[in-house]
C-alpha positions in Angstrom: -32.4 -2.2 20.8 -31.6 -2.0 17.1 -28.2 -0.5 18.0 -27.6 -3.3 20.5 -28.5 -6.0 18.0 -26.2 -4.4 15.4 -23.4 -4.4 17.9 -24.0 -8.0 18.8 -23.9 -8.9 15.1 -20.6 -7.0 14.7 -19.1 -8.8 17.8 -20.0 -12.2 16.2 -18.4 -11.1 12.9 -15.4 -9.8 14.9 -14.8 -13.3 16.4 -15.1 -14.9 13.0 -12.4 -12.5 11.7 -10.2 -13.5 14.6 -10.3 -10.2 16.4 -9.0 -11.8 19.5 -8.5 -8.9 22.0 -11.0 -6.4 23.4 -9.1 -3.6 21.7 -9.3 -5.3 18.3 -13.0 -6.1 18.8 -13.7 -2.4 19.8 -11.8 -1.1 16.7 -13.6 -3.6 14.4 -17.0 -2.5 15.7 -16.2 1.1 15.2 -14.8 0.7 11.7 -17.5 -1.7 10.5 -20.4 0.0 12.3 -19.7 3.6 11.1 -21.8 5.4 8.7 -18.9 6.7 6.6 -15.2 7.6 6.8 -15.7 10.8 8.8 -17.8 9.0 11.3 -15.3 6.1 11.7 -12.4 8.5 12.1 -14.1 10.7 14.7 -15.1 7.6 16.7 -11.6 6.2 16.6 -10.1 9.5 17.8 -12.7 9.8 20.6 -12.0 6.2 21.7 -8.3 6.9 21.9 -7.6 4.3 19.2 -5.1 6.5 17.3 -2.9 7.2 20.3 0.6 5.6 20.6 0.3 1.8 20.8 -3.4 1.7 20.2 -2.8 3.0 16.6 -0.8 -0.2 15.9 -3.9 -2.3 16.5 -6.1 0.1 14.5 -3.9 -0.2 11.5 -3.8 -4.0 11.7 -7.6 -4.2 12.0 -8.1 -1.8 9.0 -5.7 -3.8 6.8 -7.4 -7.1 7.9 -10.9 -5.8 7.2 -9.8 -4.4 3.8 -8.3 -7.7 2.8 -11.4 -9.6 3.8 -13.8 -7.6 1.6 -15.4 -9.5 -1.3 -14.4 -6.6 -3.5 -12.2 -3.5 -2.9 -13.8 -0.8 -0.9 -12.2 2.7 -1.1 -13.6 3.5 2.4 -10.5 1.9 4.0 -8.1 3.9 1.9 -9.8 7.2 2.8 -9.9 6.3 6.5 -6.2 5.2 6.4 -5.1 8.5 4.9 -7.1 10.4 7.6 -5.4 8.3 10.3 -1.9 9.0 8.8 -2.6 12.7 8.7 -3.7 12.7 12.3 -1.1 10.3 13.7 2.1 10.2 11.7 3.2 7.0 13.5 0.5 5.2 11.4 2.6 5.5 8.3 5.4 3.3 9.7 2.8 0.9 11.2 1.2 0.5 7.7 4.6 -0.2 6.3 5.2 -2.9 8.9 1.7 -4.4 8.3 2.5 -4.6 4.6 5.8 -6.3 5.3 4.0 -8.9 7.3 1.4 -9.3 4.5 4.2 -9.8 1.9 5.4 -12.8 4.0 2.0 -14.4 3.4 2.0 -14.4 -0.4 2.4 -18.2 -0.5 -0.9 -18.7 1.4 -2.8 -15.5 0.3 -6.0 -15.6 -1.6 -6.2 -13.5 -4.8 -9.1 -11.4 -3.4 -6.9 -10.3 -0.5 -3.9 -9.6 -2.7 -6.0 -7.5 -5.0 -7.7 -5.5 -2.2 -4.4 -4.8 -0.4 -2.7 -3.8 -3.7 -5.4 -1.2 -4.4 -5.2 0.1 -0.8 -1.4 0.5 -1.1 -1.8 2.2 -4.5 -4.0 4.8 -2.8 -1.6 5.2 0.2 1.3 5.8 -2.2 -0.3 7.7 -5.1 -3.1 9.7 -3.5 -2.3 10.0 0.2 1.5 10.1 -0.1 1.5 8.2 3.2 4.0 5.5 2.0 6.5 5.3 -0.8 7.6 2.6 -3.2 10.4 1.7 -0.8 7.8 -0.4 1.1 8.4 -3.0 -1.6 12.1 -3.4 -0.8 11.5 -6.5 1.3 9.8 -8.4 -1.6 12.1 -10.7 -3.5 11.2 -9.4 -6.9 12.6 -12.1 -9.1 10.1 -13.2 -11.7 11.2 -16.8 -11.7 10.8 -17.4 -8.0 8.0 -15.0 -7.0 4.8 -16.6 -5.6 1.8 -16.2 -7.8 0.1 -13.9 -5.4 3.2 -11.7 -5.3 3.0 -11.3 -9.1 -0.8 -10.6 -8.8 -0.2 -8.0 -6.0 2.5 -6.1 -7.9 0.6 -6.2 -11.2 -2.5 -4.8 -9.6 -0.6 -2.2 -7.6 1.3 -0.8 -10.6 -1.7 -1.0 -12.9 -3.6 1.1 -10.4 -0.7 3.6 -10.1 -0.2 3.9 -13.9 -3.9 4.6 -14.3 -3.9 7.1 -11.4 -1.3 9.7 -12.6 -2.3 12.2 -15.2 1.3 13.0 -16.1 4.5 10.8 -16.6 6.4 13.5 -14.6 4.5 12.4 -11.5 5.6 8.8 -12.2 9.2 9.9 -12.6 8.9 11.8 -9.3 7.5 8.7 -7.6 10.4 6.5 -8.7 12.9 9.3 -7.9 11.7 9.0 -4.3 13.3 5.5 -4.1 16.8 6.9 -4.4 16.0 9.8 -2.0 14.5 7.4 0.6 17.3 4.9 0.5 19.8 7.7 0.9 18.3 8.8 4.2 18.6 7.3 7.7 16.5 4.3 8.6 13.6 4.7 11.0 15.7 2.9 13.7 18.1 5.8 13.6 21.1 3.9 12.2 22.7 5.5 9.2 22.4 3.0 6.5 23.5 5.3 3.7 26.5 3.2 3.0 25.2 0.9 0.3 21.8 2.5 0.5 22.1 4.0 -3.0 22.9 0.4 -4.2 19.7 -0.9 -2.5 17.7 1.8 -4.3 19.2 0.9 -7.6 18.6 -2.8 -7.0 14.9 -2.2 -6.2 14.5 -0.1 -9.4 16.4 -2.7 -11.5 14.1 -5.4 -10.1 11.0 -3.4 -10.8 12.1 -2.7 -14.3 12.5 -6.4 -15.0 9.1 -7.0 -13.5 7.5 -4.3 -15.6 8.9 -5.7 -18.9 8.0 -9.2 -18.0 4.5 -8.7 -16.7 3.1 -5.2 -17.5 4.4 -4.7 -21.0 1.9 -7.3 -22.2 -1.0 -5.9 -20.2 -4.2 -5.3 -22.2 -4.2 -1.8 -20.8 -0.9 -1.1 -22.6 -2.4 0.4 -25.7 -1.3 3.4 -27.8 -2.0 6.9 -26.5 -3.3 5.5 -23.2 -2.5 7.0 -19.8 -1.2 3.5 -18.8 1.3 3.3 -21.6 2.7 6.8 -21.1 3.2 6.1 -17.4 4.5 2.6 -17.9 7.2 3.9 -20.3 8.1 6.7 -17.8 8.4 4.1 -15.0 10.7 1.9 -17.0 12.8 4.8 -18.0 12.9 6.1 -14.4 14.1 2.7 -13.2 16.9 2.5 -15.8 18.3 6.0 -15.4 19.0 8.5 -12.7 18.9 12.3 -12.3 18.6 14.4 -15.4 18.5 11.5 -17.7 15.1 10.5 -16.4 13.7 13.9 -17.2 14.1 13.5 -20.9 10.6 13.5 -22.3 9.5 10.4 -24.1 7.5 10.3 -27.2 
């Protein structure tokens, strides 16, 4: 009876969260009703929710649930990484889910922006499920960016700069932008013509953003991990190849 009551409560919650299909409601009940990350992952696998097509819904529900939390819960990041390891298609689906979220900056609440930024920081910096190229669809121009876009990027990069122990890891992360833009797109078309330019444009835009918004961060203090990684990021955005490997004092 207790289990049935719990399930009914979850179904009511699912409808409030606009989980408007049977599949989404099932995924929601599994994710929200599980004891921990391992439990949720095993139940999703058993229910076939990480197979092709179903995985799209699972990713969307996870992103939605993470965004709705009152404060960030790392549970979603750990579950997301397990999903990506098990079903590689999830990586691209997470990218698409983020692209959709970026279109909603105008109407997004700060809580959702913060939660999704921290989730993405984990997917990029810890799980290596996504790369910084996911940001290529954001119009990173400080004058025109919606406030939630600024908040999202500020929290994302603050989390990343506090995550890495070595500036070399930051340089490698930003080096990945050039490598990814130089490869073929997921659709199979070779977009390498001009792809390097796109990578340079993203790095240039990020550099401007860092200097305008993160340089004045209260975390940017002498001898802090944040400052060392912030400086490495700015340098990696401004230079390529061997130049970016010059150690900074």
